[in-house]
C-alpha positions in Angstrom: -0.2 0.0 0.0 3.0 2.4 0.9 4.1 2.1 -2.6 1.2 2.8 -4.4 0.7 6.2 -2.3 4.1 7.1 -3.0 3.2 6.5 -6.5 0.3 8.4 -6.4 2.1 11.5 -4.8 5.0 11.3 -7.7 2.3 11.4 -10.3 0.2 14.3 -8.5 3.5 16.3 -8.7 3.7 15.6 -12.3 0.1 16.5 -13.0 0.5 19.8 -10.9 4.1 20.9 -12.4 4.4 19.4 -15.8 8.0 18.4 -14.8 9.0 14.8 -13.3 10.3 15.2 -9.7 11.6 11.7 -9.2 12.4 12.7 -5.4 8.8 12.9 -4.9 8.5 9.0 -5.5 10.7 8.5 -2.3 10.2 11.9 -0.1 8.5 11.9 3.3 5.6 14.1 3.6 2.4 14.9 1.8 -0.9 14.0 1.5 -1.7 11.0 2.2 1.0 9.5 4.9 2.2 6.5 3.2 3.4 5.1 6.4 0.0 5.3 7.9 -1.3 3.6 4.8 0.8 0.8 5.1 0.8 0.1 9.0 -3.0 0.6 8.9 -3.4 -1.9 6.0 -0.7 -4.6 8.0 -2.8 -4.2 11.1 -6.0 -4.6 9.3 -4.7 -7.6 7.6 -3.6 -9.3 10.6 -6.9 -8.5 12.4 -8.6 -10.0 9.6 -6.4 -13.2 9.4 -5.9 -13.8 12.9 -8.7 -12.3 14.7 -8.9 -8.5 16.1 -8.7 -9.9 19.6 -5.3 -11.7 18.9 -2.0 -10.9 20.6 -0.5 -10.6 17.3 -3.1 -7.8 16.4 -2.4 -6.2 19.3 1.0 -5.8 18.6 0.9 -4.8 15.4 -2.1 -2.1 16.2 0.6 -0.5 18.8 3.3 -0.6 16.3 1.0 1.4 14.1 0.1 3.9 16.3 3.4 4.6 17.4 4.5 5.2 13.5 1.5 7.4 12.8 2.1 9.4 15.8 5.6 9.9 14.9 4.6 10.7 11.3 2.3 13.8 12.8 4.3 14.6 15.6 8.0 14.4 15.9 8.8 14.3 12.0 6.5 17.1 11.6 8.2 19.3 14.3 11.4 18.4 12.7 10.2 19.8 9.1 9.1 22.9 11.0 12.4 23.3 12.6 14.1 22.9 9.2 11.7 25.8 7.5 13.0 28.1 10.3 16.4 27.1 9.9 16.3 27.4 6.1 14.8 31.1 6.4 17.7 32.0 8.9 20.3 30.7 6.8 18.4 32.7 3.7 18.0 35.9 5.4 21.5 36.0 7.8 23.9 34.2 5.6 24.1 36.2 2.0 27.1 34.5 1.1 26.8 31.1 2.5 29.3 28.4 0.9 28.6 26.8 -2.2 28.3 23.2 -0.6 25.8 24.2 2.0 22.4 22.2 1.5 19.0 23.2 2.6 17.2 21.0 5.2 14.4 18.9 3.9 11.6 20.5 5.3 8.8 18.5 3.9 9.1 15.5 6.8 6.2 15.0 8.5 2.3 14.9 8.2 -0.5 17.1 9.3 -3.1 14.9 11.4 -5.6 15.1 8.3 -2.9 13.3 6.1 -2.2 10.7 8.3 -6.1 9.8 9.0 -6.7 9.7 5.4 -3.5 7.6 5.0 -4.8 5.4 7.8 -8.1 5.0 6.2 -6.8 4.2 2.7 -4.5 1.3 4.5 -7.6 0.1 6.2 -9.8 0.1 3.0 -7.2 -1.5 0.9 -6.7 -4.6 3.3 -10.7 -5.2 3.2 -10.5 -5.0 -0.5 -7.6 -7.4 -0.8 -9.4 -9.7 1.6 -12.5 -9.5 -0.5 -10.9 -10.1 -3.7 -8.7 -13.0 -2.6 -10.5 -16.2 -1.4 
């Protein structure tokens, strides 16, 4: 599921700009969250296969919640810090060295991006199990 979401992000970037940005196929951040889609699909698949009351489902659900919390919390905060640091570098260091790289700003997700990714993951697991006997 994560690959499908990342593929969508890359194609959407091309549709928006008219240029291929191959980094968009592997970069983090953006709508929807591929991390949330992947882990929610995993948890749902485990629940469908082993039961939603099983220990394995509990473990995968816990893992999924940590990943989604991290995407919307810690990584998002790091992205906000990168925006501020890049702005400081642009404003206060007019002649920065040529080898200075800008920090990546699109790191985390908004809660909505995580929610949409999670819904896509759950839905894809149900569709997958509906199509396969």
